[in-house]
C-alpha positions as semicolon CSV with decimal commas, in nm:
position;residue;x (nm);y (nm);z (nm)
1;X;-4,385;5,628;-12,782
2;X;-4,442;5,708;-12,411
3;X;-4,504;6,071;-12,311
4;X;-4,198;6,270;-12,212
5;X;-4,165;6,330;-11,838
6;X;-4,126;6,691;-11,732
7;X;-4,084;6,620;-11,361
8;X;-3,746;6,484;-11,255
9;X;-3,816;6,128;-11,134
10;X;-3,588;6,166;-10,833
11;X;-3,757;6,489;-10,726
12;X;-4,101;6,343;-10,799
13;X;-4,043;6,031;-10,587
14;X;-3,897;6,243;-10,304
15;X;-4,201;6,474;-10,312
16;X;-4,436;6,177;-10,316
17;X;-4,259;6,016;-10,021
18;X;-4,272;6,347;-9,831
19;X;-4,646;6,375;-9,897
20;X;-4,701;6,012;-9,791
21;X;-4,518;6,084;-9,465
22;X;-4,727;6,397;-9,392
23;X;-5,032;6,441;-9,618
24;X;-5,175;6,741;-9,435
25;X;-4,851;6,916;-9,354
26;X;-4,666;6,900;-9,683
27;X;-4,581;7,235;-9,843
28;X;-4,763;7,335;-10,167
29;X;-4,443;7,293;-10,368
30;X;-4,413;6,930;-10,250
31;X;-4,777;6,858;-10,328
32;X;-4,749;7,017;-10,671
33;X;-4,439;6,813;-10,760
34;X;-4,599;6,490;-10,630
35;X;-4,918;6,553;-10,829
36;X;-4,730;6,626;-11,150
37;X;-4,505;6,324;-11,102
38;X;-4,801;6,087;-11,051
39;X;-5,001;6,239;-11,339
40;X;-4,700;6,179;-11,564
41;X;-4,678;5,819;-11,440
42;X;-5,048;5,771;-11,520
43;X;-4,987;5,901;-11,872
44;X;-4,706;5,640;-11,910
45;X;-4,910;5,351;-11,770
46;X;-5,237;5,435;-11,945
47;X;-5,106;5,566;-12,274
48;X;-5,357;5,740;-12,496
49;X;-5,557;6,056;-12,531
50;X;-5,916;5,956;-12,463
51;X;-5,945;6,087;-12,104
52;X;-5,831;6,420;-11,967
53;X;-5,732;6,387;-11,603
54;X;-5,734;6,722;-11,423
55;X;-5,595;6,801;-11,077
56;X;-5,630;7,177;-11,049
57;X;-5,431;7,385;-10,990
58;X;-5,137;7,146;-11,023
59;X;-5,168;6,967;-11,355
60;X;-5,354;6,772;-11,617
61;X;-5,274;6,492;-11,858
62;X;-5,439;6,302;-12,133
63;X;-5,437;5,929;-12,086
64;X;-5,619;5,600;-12,167
65;X;-5,644;5,448;-12,513
66;X;-5,931;5,550;-12,735
67;X;-6,040;5,829;-12,965
68;X;-5,819;6,136;-12,942
69;X;-5,975;6,456;-12,820
70;X;-5,868;6,764;-13,020
71;X;-6,084;7,066;-12,931
72;X;-6,360;7,191;-12,714
73;X;-6,474;7,021;-12,395
74;X;-6,330;6,668;-12,381
75;X;-6,590;6,390;-12,381
76;X;-6,410;6,198;-12,104
77;X;-6,289;6,399;-11,804
78;X;-6,172;6,308;-11,457
79;X;-6,126;6,592;-11,212
80;X;-6,030;6,597;-10,846
81;X;-5,829;6,794;-10,589
82;X;-5,458;6,729;-10,517
83;X;-5,510;6,543;-10,186
84;X;-5,768;6,310;-10,335
85;X;-5,553;6,244;-10,642
86;X;-5,247;6,157;-10,431
87;X;-5,462;5,934;-10,207
88;X;-5,587;5,754;-10,518
89;X;-5,241;5,729;-10,670
90;X;-5,094;5,584;-10,348
91;X;-5,376;5,342;-10,276
92;X;-5,490;5,520;-9,961
93;X;-5,828;5,571;-10,130
94;X;-6,000;5,348;-10,386
95;X;-6,160;5,473;-10,706
96;X;-6,503;5,348;-10,593
97;X;-6,472;5,532;-10,258
98;X;-6,364;5,855;-10,424
99;X;-6,637;5,851;-10,686
100;X;-6,899;5,742;-10,431
101;X;-6,805;6,025;-10,193
102;X;-6,815;6,279;-10,471
103;X;-6,442;6,352;-10,432
104;X;-6,386;6,268;-10,800
105;X;-6,587;6,399;-11,091
106;X;-6,579;6,147;-11,376
107;X;-6,776;6,204;-11,697
108;X;-6,773;6,002;-12,015
109;X;-6,770;5,628;-12,083
110;X;-6,387;5,600;-12,064
111;X;-6,347;5,816;-11,750
112;X;-6,277;5,522;-11,521
113;X;-5,927;5,486;-11,380
114;X;-5,960;5,200;-11,132
115;X;-5,761;4,965;-11,358
116;X;-5,458;5,199;-11,333
117;X;-5,470;5,295;-10,963
118;X;-5,281;5,282;-10,738
119;X;-4,975;5,376;-10,941
120;X;-4,663;5,164;-10,893
121;X;-4,431;5,449;-10,788
122;X;-4,695;5,586;-10,548
123;X;-4,798;5,270;-10,365
124;X;-4,760;5,283;-9,991
125;X;-4,485;5,055;-9,879
């Protein structure tokens, strides 16, 4: 069963479009909604609990098939800032570029999201 969305899809898409139109000038509330919306989409596309994807301070999800993490520090973690996450989700930045530039911290053998990015709802049109 897919994870339940907490962000209204209409609001999420609108926030994402607003961020795509003005990445540096979007209000925090718009960025937060766009980040949460795209994290929830990732959790739907890459169902599982093997990787914890963190975008502080806006959200985190567990995704990618594999062994479920239950307590302590997860063995597979991806962490980045909101602007980098939204650039990855929209295809404005590739996974290889983000990791290579140190804009994404990825630890663990399953902490590799290039197969899932960019996200369908976030792709630049």
